[in-house]
N, C-alpha and C positions, 0 to 999 in steps of 0.2 A: 481167357477172361483176365483183364488187367488186375482186378482185385485179388484173384487167386495167385497170380504170378508175384504180386507185391508181397503177399503173405509168405510165400515160399522164400523169396529173397531175404526178407527181414528175419525170418526164422533161421535160415541158414547162417546168417551173420551172427545172430545171438547164440546159436549152438556152438559155433567156433569160439566165440569169446568166452562162453561159460565152460565149455568142455576142455579148452586148452589152457585154462588158468593154472597158475602156480598154487600149490597146496597152502601157501601163506596168504592167499587172497581170501577175504571174508573172515568173519569171526569164528566160524566153526569148521571150516574145511579141513584144517590140520587135525582137529579133534576127531573128525570122522575118519580121517586117514589112519590114525592110531587104532580106532575101533575096527576098521577094515582089516588091518594087519593082524589083529587079535583073532578075528574070525577065521583067518587062515589056519590057525593052530587048533581050532575047535573041530571036534569030530561031529558027525551027524547025531551021535548019541548025546553029546554035550548040548547040541541045539535042541534036541527033543526034551532033555531034562530041563533046560531053561524055559521052554514053552510050557511044560507040565507044571513046573514050580510057579510060573506066573498064573496059570489058570487055577491051580488048587490052593496056593498059599499067597498069591498076590506078591510074589517076590520078583525082583527085577523090573525091567521097563521095556515095553514095546518089543516083545520077542519076535514079532513078525519081521522086523528089520534084520534080525540075525538070519532068518530063513531067506529073506530077499537077497542078502549079500552072499550067503552060502550057495544059493542057486546060481547067482551071477558068476561066482568063482569057479563053477563047473566049466564055463566058457573062457573066462579070463581072470587071472588073479592080479592084474595090473590096475592100480587105483586110478590112474589117469584115464584108462579106458572106461572105468566105472563112472567117473565124472562126465565123460563124453556121452555115455549111455543115458545118464540122468538128464543131461541137457537135451538130447534127442527126444526123450520121453516127454519132458515138460513142454518144450517149445512146439512139438508136434501137436500135443493136446491143446495148447494155447492157440495155435494157428487154426486147428480144426474148430475150436470154440468160436473164434472170431468169424471164420468163414460161414459157419452155420447160422450165426446170429446177426449178421450184417448184410446189407444189400448194396452199400455205396462205398466206393474207395475212400472218400474223405472220412468216413466213420472209422475205417480201419487205421488210417493214418493217425487220427486222433487217439485211437485206442493204444497204439504203440507209443505215442508221446506220453500218454498217461502212465503206461507201464514203465517207461524209462525214467519218469520223474518220481513215481510213487513206489514201485515194486522191484526195480532193477537190482538194487544192492542185496535184496533178500533172495529172490528166486534165481538170479543169475550167479550168485556168489556164495550163498550159505544156506543153512536150514534144509539140508538134504532130505530128511525124513518128511518134513511138511511139504517140500517141493514134490516128492513122490506122490503123496496122497492127494495133493491138489491136482496133479496131472490126471489121476484116476477120476476125480470128481468132475473135471472139465470134460473128459472123454464120455462120462456117463450122464452128464447133465441133461442130454436130450431125452433120457428115460422119464424125466419128470413131466414131460409134456403129454404123456399118455398114461392115464390112470392104470391101465392094464399092465404097464411096465414098472409100476412103483416097487413091486416086490423085488425086482432085479436090482433096482437102485439101492434098496435096503441091504440086500445081500452083499453088494460091492462095498458099501460103507462099513458093514460089520467086518468084512474080510480085511480091508485096509486099515481098520482101527487098530490092528495088532502092530502096524508100522508106526502110527501116531494116533493115539486114542482121542485126541482133540477133535478128530474128524467126525466123531459120533454126533457132534452138534448139527450135522446135516440131516439127521433123522427128524428132529423137530422142525427144521427148516422145510423139509419135504412135505411134512404134514401141513405147515402153514401156507404152502403154495396152493392148497385147496381153497383157501380163503378168497372169496370173490371181491370183497371190498378192500382192496389193498391200499387205497387212498387213506382210509381211516386207520388202517394198521400202522402206516408210516406216521400219520399225525399223532396217533397214540404214543408211539415211541418218542417222538419229538417233544410232546407236551409232558411226558413222564420223565424226560431227561433231567430237568432241574431237581425233581424230587429224588430220583435215584442217585444223582450225583451228590446231593446233600447228605443222604444216608448211606453212601457207598461204603464207608468204613465199617458200619455195622453189618451191612449185607454181605460184603466180601469176607468178613470174619466168620459169618455163618456158613458161607460156601466152603471156606477153607477147612472148617471143622468137619465137613462132610467128606472132603477129598483133599489129598495132598498133591493133586495133579500139577499145581503151579507153585509148589513150595520152593522151587529153585528160582522162581521169578518174583522175589519179594519186593516190597516197596522201597524205592530209593528217592529220598527227598530232593536230590539234585536233578532228578530226571522227571520232567513233566511235559508230556507231548502236547503242549498247548496249541501249537500250529496245526498239528494233525487233527486234534479235536475240533478246532474252529473250522477247518476246511471240510471235514466230513459232515459237520452240522450244516454248513452252508449248502453243500451239495444235496443233502437230505431235504432241506427246506425248499430249495429250488425245485427238486423233484416232486415234492408234495404239492407245490403251487402249480406246477405244469402237468400234474398227473393226468387230467382228463384229455388234454391235447396229445399227450404221449400215447395213451391207451387207444385213442381214436385212430391212430395210424399204425400202432404195433401192439396188439393184444398180448403178445408174449412178454412185453415189458413188465407185466405184473410180477414176474419172477424177480426182476431187479428191485422192485419196490419192497418185496418181502425180504430180500437180502439186506437192503439198507435199513429196514426196520430192525433186523437182528444186529447190524453193525452199530446202530445208534444205541441200542440196549446195552451191549457190552462196552461201548465207548464210555458209558457213565462210570465204569469201575476201573479204568486204566490208571487213574492217579493213585489208587490204593494197591492194586496188584498189576504190575506191568505185563505179566504173562497173558492177561486178557487181550493184549494187542494181537496175539496170535489168532484169537477168535475173531477179533475185529477185521484182521487182514483177510480171513477167508471170505467175508461178506463184502468188505469194501472193495475187493477185487472186481466186483460187478460194476464198479464205476467205469471200467473200460467200455462197457455197453451203455450204462445209464447216462453218462455225461454227453456222449454224442446224441442220445435221444432228447435230452434236455435242450441242447443247442438246436436240433432240428425242429423242435416244437415252436421256436420263435420265427420259423419261416412263414407261419401263418400271419404273423404281424407284418413282416416285410423281409425280403431277402437281404437288404442292407443291414437291418437290425440284427438278423441272424449272423451275418458275416462279422459284424462289429463285435458281437458277444463272443463269437468263436475265437477271434483274434485276441480278445481280452483274456479268455480262458487259457489260451496257449501261453500268453505272456506271463500270466499268474503262475501256471504250473512250472514253466521253465525258470521263473524267478525263484520259486521255492526250492527247486532242484539246485540251482546255482548257490543259493544261500546255504543250504545244507552241505553242499560240497566244499564251500569255502570254510565252513565251521569244522568239518571233518572230511578232508580230501579223500577221495576213493583211491585206495592203494591197489594197483594191478600190475601183474607181470605174467608172462607166459611160463609154462612149466619148464622150459629150457633156460630160463633166465634165473639169476640169483635174486632172492627176496627174503628179507628178514621177517620172521614171524611177528604177529601182533604183540603188543606189550602185555596183554592179558595172559599170554602163555608164560610170561616170566614173573608174573606177580606171585608172591608167596602166599600160601594159605594162612 
């Protein structure tokens, strides 16, 4: 099957690019390297104590990642091998996710274009803990389609939350997938956005008082993801308008509508606490399936209209990618090449 071969080829290329990168590539890769080296010096007793202190006293952060690294180090203590393993884990999950949720080659091609333009610099280069939990979510996504398997999805989410606790947001997401009228769920999120955005300062202050989960991602006046907000709102609006046409040809697309309802909800808070972008990213990732469905829905109008809109979408995505790259060029080198660490590693506290 051509679609399956294409997925394998692209996954292989992305695995090589991500797994063979220099530790200076990405914002966090070197920081994770330092942590990986520290885990080498920790005994299993130290790991157990860290886990116990987290559970009993809420000390430390995401001890499951320590366990994950320690188990991996039984087989290899080479950080480059670890990066390669993470790349294999994530892109295998991504490829499996696309293969199970698409039927046409052109939809897969569009999905990889979307990934390259929107998620490439994160999942390919940095954010290792969130990349790991996202891989597990993608692998276990099919469990949501059968109510009898819901419990297994919850168990997986609870287990990997020790690697990155933000993934717990998929528990309410799973419950909302039981909602049948997903069209109104998405419209509710869209219509609520102006209100939530207006009062986002007060709402996020309340959330922060309940948890310090994103205390390291505070508000920065100079950083406002306006382009991202506008793009996601546009996709959500088009999805809401084309909902009936999409569902008529793919009933499983209701999961994508639920995901974008969550994305729009959290999107209203990103100007106040930029850490909410992590939550937006979980759900906006479903655009790799939703955008092709939106484009396909125009085929009922005419094939020419559908093709024209597809070309426009590709040009828009690539233009946004080029604009972002010109503003902040992607720094890349293989592990055998020399590369200077990012400036943020040299900034004084």
